[in-house]
N, C-alpha and C positions, 0 to 999 in steps of 0.2 A: 482627422477627418476630413478640412479642409486643406489639403494634398498641394490641390493647382492653385493656390495664394499663397502671397508671399505675407509673411509672419507681420510682416511692415506695414502692410495696406491698412489704409481707412478700417475700420470697422471689423478687423479679423482679431481683436481680440473679446471687443465685446459678444462677438459671433461667437467663440469659442465659449465665454459664458452661456450665450442661448442653449448651447447644443447639453453643456453639463448641468445647466437647471433642468433640462427638460427630462431627468430622471430625476426618481427622489433615491436619496444617497442610500434608503437600505436595497433598493432594486440594483443601482451599481453596484454593492458587494456584493450580491446574491451572484448577478453575471461575472461577476470578476471571477469568485469560486471556481464557479461549474464552467466558465472558460479556462481555465488556470487545469480544472480535471480536464478537458476534453482536450487540450496542449500537449498537455503529460501524455496522452494516451498516445498519441497520434508521433511524439518524437522517443521521451525514455522508454512506454512500453513496447515499444518495436524492437529499439535499442537493446533491449532485456532479452527479447524474445530471438535475437539475432536475427529480426527481419528489417528489409528498408522501413525507412519513415513514411508515414503520410501526411500530404500536407494537409495544414490547418486552417490556412489562410489564403487563399480560395480551399473552400474547403468541396468534397463531389457528395451524393447523394449515398454511393457506398463506401464512404467513408462514416457515415455517419451511421448507415446499418452493422457496421464493423464495431462501431462505439455501442451501440444501444446492448450488441450480442455482448461485448464487454462490460457494462453495466450488469447484464442478467448472470454471470458469470460471480459476476463479485460477491452478488447475494446482497447488493445492501441496497438498491435503491427497489421498489417496489412502483407496476406497469401504473398506478395513479399519482406516480410520482414523478414522472415522465419528461413532462411539459417545461417546467420552468428551465431543463436540461437543453434542450430541444432550441428553446424561447433564448435563452444567452446563445447559444452558436449563430443563430437568425438575427439576430441584435448587433452581436459583431461584425457578421457579413454586409448589412443594411449600413451601418455606418462607417464602412470603408466601401459602400456602393458597389457589393459583388452581389450576386443571385445569393438566395439565401435559400441553401443546402435540406434544411430536418423540413422538408417538406414535399410531394410527390408523392408518387406508387409505390415507389418501395420504401421508402420511411413508412408511410402508412401501413402498407401492411404488415412489414418487421416491428411495429408496437402493437398491433393484433396478435403474432406473433407470442408477443416478450409477454400478455399476457396471460396467452393458454399455456404456453410452458411452463410459467411461474409457478398459473394456478392448478395445474397438474402437478406438478414437482411438492407443491403445500401438500395434494393429498396422498402421496406416496407415502408410506407407514417406513420409517430409519431408525435400518438396525447399526447400532454402535457396536464394532468390537476392539478390545484393547489389543494397542499399538506391542508388539511383540518386544520385550526387555532386550531380548538379546542384537535386535535389528537398531535400538537406539544405543547402543553397546557400541556396535560397528559406525554410528554416524559419528559418535563423539570421536573415536579412534581416526574416522578420517579424515576430521576437523585437527587433528594433534600431529598431521601424517607432517612433514617436514618441508614437503611443497605445497602443501596448501596455500589457495590461496585468500586474500581477503574476503573475496565472496563467499568462498566453500565456509572458512572459517566464522563467517558469523552467520551462517546459517545451521551451522552445525550447535554452536552454543545456543542458537536459539532454539532450534526445535530442541534443542536437551532438555532449556529449561523448560519451553512446553510440557516437556513429559515428567520433568521434578514436581511444577507446580500445577498437575491437571489443564494443563493451554489453555489458562486464564489470558483475558486480551491484558493486565494487569502488570504479569510478567513477560508478556508478549508484546505485539507492536505499542502497544500504550504506555511501554514501561519508560522511565525518565531515568539521569541516571543520578539523580537525588536521590532515588527510594531502592535503590539496588548497589551493594556492593559484594565485589567478589575476593576474597582471603582463601588459603592453602586448603583452607579445613572447614569453608562454612560459603552457604552463597545464602544472604539473607534476604525477600521481599519491603519491604518498609510497611510496617500495617498503614500508611495513611496510602499506600496503593492499593489496599483489598478493595474488593465490595463485597466487604463482611456479610453482608444481608444474602447475599448468593450464594460467597463460599467458605460457610464455618464451618466447612470438615475438612477446608484445603491450609498445607502447613503453609507457614511462612518464613518458613527457612529448610535451606537441603544441608545437614549434615551431612558429612562424608564418614561412609562404612566401610569399614574392614573386610568385612565379610560379602556386603555387595559390590565392591570398588577396592579390590586393595592394591591397586595402582594410584589411585586417586586420581582416577582419569576425568573425572567427571569438574571437578575442582580446578586441575591442569586444560580443560580445555578453558571453562570462564577467565582465568588468571591469561589466556593466552589472547582472548577476547579484549580482555580490558586496555591489555596495553598497544592496542590498535584504533579502538573506537573512539570517539569523538567523546572532551573531559566537562561541557558546560553542566552546571546541575539542569538545567530546564530541555540540557539535549533531550533526543529519543536514546535509550539505552543503544539498542541496536544499529546507529545511525553511524556512517565513517565519516569525519572531516570532511572529505574531498567529493560527499554527496551534492546531488544536483540542490541548488539556494531553495527549489521549490519540494524537496524531499515532504512526503509527506507518508501519512500512513501506509496506502494504498501503495506506496512505491514501497514499499519495505516487504507489504505482503506478496507482491508482485515477485519480488526477490526469491523468497520464501519458497513460493510455487515453480519456480527456475529451475530449482535443486531437483537434480538427479539423484533422489534418495536410493534408486534399485545401484545403482552405482557405488555406493559405500558399502553395501548389503554384500554385493557381489562380490566387492575387493574382500571382504573381512572372512565369505566363503568358501573363497577361492583357494 
């Protein structure tokens, strides 16, 4: 923050402590978390989408509006919970003496629109349709292709696991290495990883079936992924060792969302 002053100048170190003491530790942690989310949006999320990165510092109000759109699409933030995310962006800009971008007409209008669109979506009845098994089998085979990239193998294996375990978070983006073990005949999810109260009908192990999967493709794909993924027990199961240091659930989610499932299905049917 004190960029124009030498670190050896009298009063510098105490001045830094004054600034650090100006916020409660809980506020600092909250700002750090929310700023990292915004910075990830301007960099990694844009990279995953194949578009140019945005500037996080300084950021423009237009970047903040796009970020609000991203938060709405994620479906994890309510309109009433937006202020801390915007406050974190403004705080970092103020700390570096840049104009805070999360103010003004565009941001105010976008916040109103956020509430309106989110409210309208909640009022719309949702009709759930089962994903066709033959399409999922096409995705599994896509992940077994010799030319499949690490990213495609990860996505295909994760989608297949979601299909087998009814798309639970504990078998998806929240799954850790210690709670899953792929073998040539089965793919079990550790009971401690399950939300038992909510998922009593969900299986905890997917066993190979000669009738349903004569080529044992599902387990072959999971074993292929096993050789690629990170190996520490605390790692997210669907992470790679060369993933960003700031890898979070949302990044894995974004990777899954940017996989063109239709290409796998189209290749299968052609």
